[in-house]
C-alpha positions in Angstrom: 113.7 -0.9 253.9 113.3 -4.1 251.9 116.8 -5.3 252.5 116.6 -5.5 256.2 114.9 -8.5 257.1 116.9 -10.2 254.2 120.4 -8.8 256.1 119.0 -10.2 259.4 117.9 -13.1 258.3 121.7 -14.1 256.8 123.3 -12.9 259.8 121.0 -15.6 262.1 121.6 -18.0 259.4 125.6 -17.4 260.0 125.5 -17.3 263.3 123.6 -20.5 263.8 125.9 -22.1 261.6 128.6 -21.2 263.6 126.8 -22.7 266.6 126.3 -26.0 264.9 129.8 -25.9 264.0 131.3 -25.7 267.1 128.9 -28.5 268.4 129.8 -30.9 265.9 133.4 -30.0 266.7 133.3 -30.0 270.0 131.8 -33.6 270.4 134.5 -34.8 268.3 137.1 -33.2 270.5 134.9 -34.7 273.6 135.5 -38.3 271.9 139.2 -37.7 271.5 139.3 -36.7 275.3 137.3 -40.0 276.2 139.4 -42.1 273.9 142.6 -40.9 275.6 141.6 -41.0 279.1 140.1 -44.8 278.7 142.9 -45.9 276.5 145.1 -44.8 279.9 143.2 -46.2 282.6 141.4 -49.4 281.0 144.3 -51.5 282.5 142.5 -50.9 286.0 138.8 -51.2 284.7 138.7 -53.4 282.2 134.9 -52.4 281.4 136.4 -49.0 280.0 137.1 -50.9 276.9 133.6 -50.7 275.7 133.6 -46.9 276.3 137.1 -46.6 274.5 135.8 -48.8 271.6 132.6 -46.3 271.3 134.7 -43.2 271.5 137.2 -44.8 268.9 134.7 -45.6 266.4 132.7 -42.2 267.0 136.2 -40.5 266.2 136.3 -42.1 262.5 132.6 -41.6 261.9 133.2 -37.8 262.8 136.0 -37.4 260.9 134.8 -39.0 258.0 131.3 -37.2 258.1 133.6 -33.9 258.6 135.4 -35.0 255.4 132.3 -35.5 253.5 130.6 -32.4 254.2 133.8 -30.1 253.9 134.3 -32.0 250.3 130.9 -30.5 248.9 132.4 -27.0 249.5 136.3 -27.2 249.4 139.3 -29.0 249.7 139.8 -30.8 253.0 143.0 -29.1 254.8 143.5 -27.3 251.4 144.6 -30.8 249.8 143.3 -31.4 245.8 141.8 -34.8 246.7 140.3 -35.9 243.7 136.5 -35.5 244.1 136.5 -32.9 246.7 135.5 -29.2 246.3 132.7 -30.9 244.3 130.1 -27.4 244.3 132.9 -25.4 243.1 134.0 -27.5 240.6 130.2 -28.2 239.2 129.2 -24.4 239.5 128.1 -24.2 236.0 126.4 -27.5 236.0 124.6 -26.7 239.1 123.6 -23.3 237.6 122.2 -25.0 234.7 120.3 -27.7 236.6 118.6 -25.5 238.8 117.3 -23.3 235.7 116.3 -26.3 234.3 114.6 -27.7 237.7 112.6 -24.1 237.7 111.3 -24.4 234.3 110.4 -27.8 234.1 108.8 -28.0 237.4 107.5 -24.5 238.2 106.9 -22.7 234.7 105.4 -25.7 232.7 102.2 -25.0 231.1 99.8 -27.3 232.9 101.5 -26.5 236.1 101.0 -23.0 235.5 97.8 -23.1 234.5 96.5 -25.4 237.2 98.2 -23.0 239.9 96.7 -19.9 238.5 93.4 -21.2 238.4 93.8 -22.3 242.2 94.7 -18.7 243.1 92.3 -16.1 242.3 94.5 -13.5 242.5 91.6 -10.8 241.2 89.9 -12.5 244.7 93.4 -11.6 246.6 94.0 -8.3 245.1 90.1 -7.4 245.7 90.7 -8.4 249.5 94.3 -6.6 250.1 92.7 -3.6 248.6 89.4 -3.5 250.3 91.4 -3.5 253.7 91.5 0.1 255.1 95.1 -0.3 256.3 96.2 -1.3 252.8 94.1 1.7 250.9 95.7 4.1 253.7 99.4 2.8 252.7 99.3 3.0 249.0 97.3 6.2 248.6 100.3 7.7 251.5 103.2 6.1 249.6 101.5 7.2 246.3 101.4 10.7 247.3 104.9 10.8 248.7 106.0 10.9 245.1 103.9 13.3 243.9 106.1 16.7 244.7 109.3 14.8 243.5 107.4 14.1 240.1 106.0 17.6 239.9 109.3 19.3 240.7 111.0 16.8 237.9 108.6 17.7 235.2 109.7 20.5 233.0 106.8 23.2 233.4 107.3 24.8 229.9 106.9 20.9 228.3 103.9 20.4 230.6 102.2 23.6 229.6 103.0 23.4 225.8 101.4 19.9 226.2 98.4 20.9 228.3 97.9 23.9 225.8 98.3 21.7 222.9 96.2 18.9 224.1 93.1 21.0 225.3 93.2 23.2 222.0 93.3 19.9 220.0 90.4 18.3 221.9 88.6 21.7 221.7 89.1 21.9 218.1 88.1 18.4 217.7 84.6 19.1 218.6 82.0 21.0 216.5 80.6 23.9 218.9 77.0 23.6 217.4 76.1 20.2 217.4 77.8 19.9 221.1 75.3 22.9 222.1 72.0 20.8 220.5 73.4 17.8 222.4 73.9 20.0 226.0 70.2 21.1 224.8 68.6 17.7 224.1 69.8 16.6 227.7 68.5 19.9 229.3 64.9 19.2 227.5 64.9 15.6 228.3 65.0 16.4 232.1 62.5 19.6 231.6 65.1 22.0 232.7 64.3 24.2 229.7 60.9 24.9 231.1 62.5 25.6 234.8 65.0 28.0 232.8 61.6 29.4 231.1 60.2 30.0 234.7 62.9 31.7 235.9 62.9 34.1 233.0 59.5 34.7 233.8 60.4 35.8 237.5 63.2 37.9 236.0 60.9 39.6 233.5 58.5 40.4 236.6 61.3 41.6 239.2 62.6 43.6 236.3 59.0 45.6 235.6 58.8 45.8 239.4 62.0 47.7 239.9 61.4 49.9 237.1 58.1 51.0 237.8 58.8 54.3 238.0 60.8 54.4 234.7 58.0 52.9 233.0 55.6 55.3 234.3 57.8 58.5 232.9 58.1 56.5 229.5 54.8 56.1 229.0 53.9 60.0 229.7 56.5 60.7 227.3 55.0 59.2 224.8 51.3 59.9 225.3 49.7 63.2 223.8 51.0 66.3 225.7 47.3 67.6 226.3 46.1 64.5 228.6 46.4 65.2 232.1 49.1 63.9 234.2 46.8 61.3 236.4 45.5 59.7 232.6 48.9 58.9 232.0 49.4 57.3 235.3 46.4 55.2 234.9 47.7 54.2 231.1 51.0 53.4 232.9 49.4 51.3 235.3 47.2 49.4 232.9 50.6 48.6 231.0 52.0 47.4 234.0 49.2 45.0 235.1 48.7 44.0 231.6 52.2 42.7 231.6 52.4 41.3 235.2 49.3 39.4 234.1 50.6 37.9 230.8 53.6 37.1 232.7 51.7 35.1 235.3 49.7 33.5 232.7 52.8 31.9 230.8 53.4 30.2 234.3 50.7 27.8 233.0 52.2 24.5 231.5 49.9 24.4 228.9 50.0 28.3 227.8 50.1 28.4 224.1 53.4 30.5 224.4 55.4 27.8 226.6 54.3 25.5 223.8 56.0 27.9 221.2 58.7 28.2 223.3 59.5 24.5 223.4 58.8 24.3 219.6 61.2 26.8 219.3 64.0 25.0 221.2 63.4 22.0 219.1 63.8 23.8 216.0 67.2 25.4 217.3 68.4 21.8 218.3 67.6 20.6 215.0 69.1 23.7 213.2 72.4 23.3 215.5 73.2 20.0 214.7 72.0 19.7 210.9 72.2 23.2 209.5 76.1 23.5 207.8 75.5 27.3 207.8 75.0 27.3 211.6 77.9 24.6 212.1 80.3 26.8 210.0 79.6 29.9 212.2 80.1 28.2 215.2 83.4 26.7 214.0 84.5 30.4 213.0 83.7 31.6 216.6 85.6 28.8 218.5 88.5 29.5 216.0 88.5 33.3 216.8 88.5 32.4 220.7 91.0 29.9 220.6 93.1 32.5 219.0 92.5 35.0 221.8 95.5 35.8 223.4 93.7 35.9 227.1 92.6 32.2 226.1 96.2 31.3 225.5 97.1 33.0 228.7 94.4 31.1 230.6 95.2 27.7 228.9 99.2 28.5 230.2 97.9 29.2 233.8 96.1 25.9 234.1 99.6 23.8 234.6 100.9 26.5 237.0 97.9 26.8 239.1 97.3 22.8 239.0 100.9 22.3 240.3 100.5 24.7 243.2 97.3 23.2 244.3 98.8 20.0 244.4 101.9 20.7 246.4 99.6 22.3 248.7 97.4 19.6 249.1 100.3 17.3 249.7 101.3 19.9 252.4 98.3 19.6 254.2 99.3 15.5 255.1 95.6 14.7 255.1 95.1 16.2 251.6 92.0 15.9 249.3 94.4 13.7 246.6 95.4 11.4 249.3 91.9 10.7 250.5 90.7 10.4 246.6 93.1 7.7 245.6 92.4 5.9 249.1 88.6 5.9 248.7 89.1 5.2 245.0 91.5 1.8 245.8 89.3 0.6 248.8 85.9 1.2 246.6 87.8 -0.7 243.8 88.6 -3.3 246.0 85.0 -3.4 247.2 83.4 -3.8 244.0 85.9 -6.4 242.9 85.0 -8.7 245.9 81.2 -8.2 245.2 81.2 -8.6 241.2 82.3 -12.2 240.5 82.2 -11.4 236.6 84.5 -8.9 237.1 87.1 -10.7 239.1 86.4 -14.2 236.7 87.5 -11.7 233.7 90.5 -10.2 235.6 91.5 -14.0 236.4 91.4 -14.8 232.8 93.4 -11.8 231.6 96.1 -12.9 234.5 96.2 -16.2 233.2 96.2 -15.2 229.3 99.0 -12.4 230.4 101.1 -15.0 232.4 101.0 -17.7 229.7 101.6 -15.5 226.6 104.3 -13.7 228.1 105.9 -15.6 230.6 105.6 -19.5 229.7 106.9 -19.0 226.3 110.4 -17.4 227.7 110.7 -20.3 230.4 113.7 -21.5 228.6 115.3 -17.9 228.8 114.2 -17.6 232.3 116.1 -21.1 232.8 119.2 -19.6 230.7 119.1 -16.4 233.1 119.1 -18.5 236.1 122.0 -20.5 234.9 123.6 -17.1 233.5 123.4 -15.4 237.2 125.3 -18.7 238.7 127.9 -18.9 236.4 128.5 -15.1 237.3 129.0 -15.8 240.9 132.5 -16.2 241.9 133.0 -19.4 244.0 132.8 -17.9 247.2 129.8 -16.4 246.6 128.3 -19.5 245.9 129.7 -21.4 248.4 129.0 -19.0 251.2 125.2 -18.6 249.6 124.9 -22.6 249.9 126.3 -23.2 253.1 124.2 -20.9 254.6 121.1 -22.3 253.3 122.1 -26.2 254.3 125.3 -25.7 256.2 123.2 -26.3 259.4 121.5 -29.6 258.7 125.1 -30.7 257.2 126.3 -30.2 260.7 124.0 -32.5 261.9 125.3 -35.4 259.6 128.4 -34.9 261.3 126.7 -35.2 264.9 124.9 -38.1 263.9 128.1 -39.6 262.3 129.6 -39.0 265.7 127.1 -41.0 267.8 126.0 -43.6 264.6 129.8 -44.4 264.8 130.2 -44.8 268.0 127.3 -47.1 268.6 128.6 -49.4 265.7 132.0 -49.4 267.2 130.5 -50.3 270.3 128.2 -53.4 268.7 131.6 -54.6 267.1 133.6 -54.7 270.2 131.0 -56.2 272.2 130.5 -58.9 269.7 134.6 -59.5 269.1 134.6 -59.7 273.3 131.3 -62.1 273.0 133.2 -64.7 270.3 136.3 -64.6 272.7 
């Protein structure tokens, strides 16, 4: 899609150049016709000598300026006249001069630094990203490449990479200390007490659901000579006592609850520092990683991930696209609000340019010169003529008009002097 504007621009320039050439040449032809007509009839109308003088001088000016314009690009009439075809003969020198001009006037350290300081590149990027249409466009373009990228990847290589990366990641983390850290987070937020309360509720529910079974167990273990109603009384007391104990444990300051918390802290300490416990955790982890089911699960992750990504892309308005869009828009918004971060990014951009572009400006100039040197003469002439040819035709037009006026003045002066 990108070349279309350039092609259109080149076509428009070529059409405009042809139009201006036609105007300048038509003006020359008009002056020639006026000169012929006035020469034939000036004996009848002597005043036409002024018109004839204008047309005669205008033709001279038009031809002279046509010669000058053509001599820039080629030999007039195809004749190898000295000091013509200036641009083709000096193609390499033009490339070197263009490269040196860009290096000295655009890539000089002080010029680059001043431009970057005034540019606020991070601010521009932030404003661009925060615009909804921009983040939406970037997200859509990014997600269009995902299916092709997924198909281009070798599934077996990706599976092996993911399996190895996850196995190495898991193997590098000690299970026991990690468990201690998880417990510390739970304790810090009081979640261990919530788990304790949930355990009490589960225990009470278990007792209530299994009341008949508990009665039968109490009866089985009581003396055979006791009446059945006594067994029931004993079972009731066991149930009531157990439920009351569970209810008492709900009190935040209950000693057993405090003992539970102390036990949690001791467990955390052992998990974090006890070598034997740490070694046992690593042994268990190694056995788990060697389990074929775990390896099979790790291998299946890539297939599931790939399928879900493709399904998401097929949906058009998928989760991934919206996630990318929100992330880009959020980044732009945060950058706009964070002056410090923009300043950091601008300094990074300036250092990157100063370190990676400015020191190589000589190479950039050489590259420009080499590109121009590789152009064939026709390409160079065509490019330059498209860029400046229209304005050069105005030189021909102005030469025609100015030449005619000068000729008219000279003719009038000569007539005045007799």
